[in-house]
GUDO-962649 format. One record per residue (C-alpha): residue in one letter; chain; residue number from 1; x, y negated, z. Coordinates in nm, 2 decimals, always signed. Example, Ala and Ser with C-alpha at 12.3 -4.5 7.8 and 13.67 -1.06 7.14 Angstrom:
! GUDO-962649
PT   bavex   drenvex   milum       xx       yy       zz
PT       A         A       1    +1.23    +0.45    +0.78
PT       S         A       2    +1.37    +0.11    +0.71
END
This chain:
! GUDO-962649
PT   bavex   drenvex   milum       xx       yy       zz
PT       X         A       1    +0.07    +1.67    +4.42
PT       X         A       2    +0.38    +1.59    +4.21
PT       X         A       3    +0.26    +1.81    +3.93
PT       X         A       4    -0.08    +1.62    +3.92
PT       X         A       5    +0.10    +1.28    +3.92
PT       X         A       6    +0.32    +1.39    +3.63
PT       X         A       7    +0.02    +1.51    +3.43
PT       X         A       8    -0.16    +1.18    +3.49
PT       X         A       9    +0.15    +0.98    +3.38
PT       X         A      10    +0.18    +1.19    +3.06
PT       X         A      11    -0.19    +1.14    +2.98
PT       X         A      12    -0.16    +0.77    +3.04
PT       X         A      13    +0.13    +0.74    +2.80
PT       X         A      14    -0.05    +0.95    +2.54
PT       X         A      15    -0.36    +0.72    +2.56
PT       X         A      16    -0.14    +0.41    +2.53
PT       X         A      17    +0.03    +0.56    +2.22
PT       X         A      18    -0.29    +0.64    +2.05
PT       X         A      19    -0.45    +0.30    +2.13
PT       X         A      20    -0.14    +0.11    +2.00
PT       X         A      21    -0.17    +0.27    +1.65
PT       X         A      22    -0.35    +0.07    +1.38
PT       X         A      23    -0.38    +0.30    +1.09
PT       X         A      24    -0.44    +0.15    +0.74
PT       X         A      25    -0.35    -0.21    +0.85
PT       X         A      26    -0.07    -0.35    +0.64
PT       X         A      27    +0.15    -0.63    +0.77
PT       X         A      28    +0.01    -0.87    +0.50
PT       X         A      29    -0.34    -0.79    +0.61
PT       X         A      30    -0.31    -0.89    +0.98
PT       X         A      31    -0.60    -1.12    +1.08
PT       X         A      32    -0.49    -1.48    +1.10
PT       X         A      33    -0.16    -1.43    +0.92
PT       X         A      34    -0.09    -1.57    +0.57
PT       X         A      35    -0.13    -1.33    +0.28
PT       X         A      36    +0.08    -1.35    -0.04
PT       X         A      37    -0.02    -1.20    -0.37
PT       X         A      38    +0.16    -1.22    -0.71
PT       X         A      39    -0.07    -1.39    -0.96
PT       X         A      40    +0.15    -1.38    -1.27
PT       X         A      41    +0.49    -1.40    -1.42
PT       X         A      42    +0.57    -1.66    -1.69
PT       X         A      43    +0.86    -1.71    -1.92
PT       X         A      44    +1.01    -2.05    -1.83
PT       X         A      45    +1.31    -2.03    -2.06
PT       X         A      46    +1.45    -1.78    -2.30
PT       X         A      47    +1.76    -1.83    -2.51
PT       X         A      48    +1.81    -1.64    -2.84
PT       X         A      49    +1.98    -1.31    -2.79
PT       X         A      50    +2.36    -1.31    -2.82
PT       X         A      51    +2.54    -0.97    -2.81
PT       X         A      52    +2.71    -0.88    -2.49
PT       X         A      53    +2.94    -0.98    -2.32
PT       X         A      54    +2.82    -1.33    -2.40
PT       X         A      55    +2.54    -1.42    -2.17
PT       X         A      56    +2.18    -1.49    -2.28
PT       X         A      57    +1.97    -1.68    -2.03
PT       X         A      58    +1.61    -1.59    -1.93
PT       X         A      59    +1.41    -1.80    -1.68
PT       X         A      60    +1.10    -1.64    -1.52
PT       X         A      61    +0.84    -1.82    -1.32
PT       X         A      62    +0.68    -1.62    -1.05
PT       X         A      63    +0.34    -1.76    -0.94
PT       X         A      64    +0.21    -1.65    -0.60
PT       X         A      65    -0.12    -1.71    -0.43
PT       X         A      66    -0.06    -1.79    -0.06
PT       X         A      67    -0.37    -1.77    +0.16
PT       X         A      68    -0.38    -1.94    +0.50
PT       X         A      69    -0.68    -1.80    +0.68
PT       X         A      70    -0.60    -1.97    +1.01
PT       X         A      71    -0.75    -2.29    +1.15
PT       X         A      72    -0.41    -2.47    +1.16
PT       X         A      73    -0.15    -2.57    +0.90
PT       X         A      74    +0.15    -2.35    +0.84
PT       X         A      75    +0.49    -2.44    +0.70
PT       X         A      76    +0.69    -2.22    +0.46
PT       X         A      77    +1.05    -2.21    +0.55
PT       X         A      78    +1.20    -1.91    +0.37
PT       X         A      79    +1.08    -1.70    +0.08
PT       X         A      80    +1.27    -1.41    -0.09
PT       X         A      81    +1.20    -1.11    -0.30
PT       X         A      82    +1.38    -0.86    -0.53
PT       X         A      83    +1.31    -0.87    -0.91
PT       X         A      84    +1.29    -0.54    -1.08
PT       X         A      85    +1.22    -0.45    -1.44
PT       X         A      86    +1.07    -0.12    -1.56
PT       X         A      87    +1.28    +0.10    -1.79
PT       X         A      88    +1.04    +0.14    -2.08
PT       X         A      89    +0.88    +0.48    -2.10
PT       X         A      90    +1.02    +0.60    -1.76
PT       X         A      91    +0.81    +0.44    -1.49
PT       X         A      92    +1.13    +0.37    -1.30
PT       X         A      93    +1.22    +0.01    -1.19
PT       X         A      94    +1.57    -0.13    -1.18
PT       X         A      95    +1.65    -0.41    -0.93
PT       X         A      96    +1.82    -0.69    -1.11
PT       X         A      97    +1.83    -0.99    -0.87
PT       X         A      98    +1.70    -1.14    -0.55
PT       X         A      99    +1.52    -1.47    -0.56
PT       X         A     100    +1.55    -1.69    -0.25
PT       X         A     101    +1.41    -2.03    -0.17
PT       X         A     102    +1.43    -2.25    +0.14
PT       X         A     103    +1.15    -2.50    +0.06
PT       X         A     104    +0.97    -2.67    +0.34
PT       X         A     105    +0.61    -2.67    +0.22
PT       X         A     106    +0.29    -2.71    +0.43
PT       X         A     107    -0.02    -2.51    +0.35
PT       X         A     108    -0.36    -2.64    +0.48
PT       X         A     109    -0.58    -2.43    +0.70
PT       X         A     110    -0.84    -2.20    +0.54
PT       X         A     111    -0.71    -2.25    +0.19
PT       X         A     112    -0.54    -2.06    -0.10
PT       X         A     113    -0.26    -2.24    -0.26
PT       X         A     114    -0.02    -2.15    -0.54
PT       X         A     115    +0.36    -2.14    -0.50
PT       X         A     116    +0.60    -2.10    -0.80
PT       X         A     117    +0.95    -1.96    -0.78
PT       X         A     118    +1.17    -1.98    -1.09
PT       X         A     119    +1.45    -1.71    -1.12
PT       X         A     120    +1.71    -1.72    -1.39
PT       X         A     121    +1.87    -1.40    -1.52
PT       X         A     122    +2.15    -1.38    -1.76
PT       X         A     123    +2.22    -1.07    -1.98
PT       X         A     124    +2.57    -1.02    -1.84
PT       X         A     125    +2.44    -1.02    -1.48
PT       X         A     126    +2.16    -0.78    -1.57
PT       X         A     127    +2.42    -0.55    -1.74
PT       X         A     128    +2.63    -0.55    -1.42
PT       X         A     129    +2.32    -0.49    -1.20
PT       X         A     130    +2.25    -0.18    -1.42
PT       X         A     131    +2.61    -0.05    -1.40
PT       X         A     132    +2.66    -0.10    -1.03
PT       X         A     133    +2.36    -0.08    -0.79
PT       X         A     134    +2.13    +0.10    -1.04
PT       X         A     135    +2.40    +0.34    -1.16
PT       X         A     136    +2.24    +0.66    -1.01
PT       X         A     137    +1.91    +0.59    -1.17
PT       X         A     138    +2.07    +0.50    -1.50
PT       X         A     139    +2.26    +0.83    -1.51
PT       X         A     140    +1.96    +1.03    -1.41
PT       X         A     141    +1.75    +0.88    -1.69
PT       X         A     142    +2.04    +0.89    -1.94
PT       X         A     143    +2.00    +0.52    -2.02
PT       X         A     144    +2.26    +0.28    -2.17
PT       X         A     145    +2.30    -0.05    -1.98
PT       X         A     146    +2.37    -0.26    -2.30
PT       X         A     147    +2.07    -0.12    -2.49
PT       X         A     148    +1.84    -0.16    -2.20
PT       X         A     149    +1.94    -0.52    -2.13
PT       X         A     150    +1.90    -0.61    -2.50
PT       X         A     151    +1.55    -0.44    -2.51
PT       X         A     152    +1.43    -0.64    -2.20
PT       X         A     153    +1.57    -0.98    -2.34
PT       X         A     154    +1.44    -0.93    -2.69
PT       X         A     155    +1.09    -0.79    -2.61
PT       X         A     156    +0.99    -0.98    -2.29
PT       X         A     157    +0.76    -1.22    -2.48
PT       X         A     158    +0.48    -0.95    -2.49
PT       X         A     159    +0.55    -0.81    -2.15
PT       X         A     160    +0.57    -0.45    -2.28
PT       X         A     161    +0.73    -0.33    -1.96
PT       X         A     162    +0.64    -0.39    -1.59
PT       X         A     163    +0.80    -0.65    -1.36
PT       X         A     164    +0.80    -0.56    -0.99
PT       X         A     165    +0.84    -0.80    -0.70
PT       X         A     166    +0.95    -0.60    -0.41
PT       X         A     167    +1.11    -0.62    -0.07
PT       X         A     168    +0.95    -0.97    -0.04
PT       X         A     169    +0.96    -1.16    +0.29
PT       X         A     170    +0.83    -1.50    +0.37
PT       X         A     171    +0.89    -1.69    +0.69
PT       X         A     172    +0.62    -1.94    +0.80
PT       X         A     173    +0.61    -2.15    +1.12
PT       X         A     174    +0.30    -2.30    +1.28
PT       X         A     175    +0.47    -2.60    +1.46
PT       X         A     176    +0.45    -2.45    +1.80
PT       X         A     177    +0.09    -2.32    +1.79
PT       X         A     178    +0.16    -1.96    +1.72
PT       X         A     179    +0.53    -1.95    +1.65
PT       X         A     180    +0.69    -1.79    +1.34
PT       X         A     181    +0.52    -1.55    +1.10
PT       X         A     182    +0.72    -1.30    +0.90
PT       X         A     183    +0.50    -1.19    +0.61
PT       X         A     184    +0.61    -0.90    +0.38
PT       X         A     185    +0.47    -0.89    +0.03
PT       X         A     186    +0.51    -0.71    -0.31
PT       X         A     187    +0.34    -0.71    -0.65
PT       X         A     188    +0.35    -0.60    -1.01
PT       X         A     189    +0.30    -0.78    -1.34
PT       X         A     190    +0.13    -0.72    -1.57
PT       X         A     191    -0.15    -0.58    -1.37
PT       X         A     192    -0.27    -0.25    -1.51
END
């Protein structure tokens, strides 16, 4: 009798485990949750190149489409993502900064709206990001941080390399209707 009860309990847990799986459904594709996609990246500001260690400033505008498929308004409370540039010719991306905003913006129900985040990078900060957190990749690819920073800042006008938006997370609230939504997102520009 105990053996039969144990087998029934094991079968029940197995069925629950299989039923709980949702293969192929990404967090940004949950029905009723907002969906965030990267539309494009624009150059908002670019100063003339000055040799390191003097800083050269670059401002990038990241334009996102935010879709609210629900029947109630949602409010954006927090939005962050990592900015990575592609090392030309390697296919590897180097994380350079993390953009974070704390805007309180409402998005109407059943609409797609655009949201812009401007992130400023300076050549000295990029060089330090290459020398510290990206050190292992830089050594493996045998790249020079100064040369790579200069290449990115002097050729970005044509977008000859990829820009990656990764590790993105947006926090939305629905004013008590459904609680808070945590929406992960990512994207690349230019789209190939």
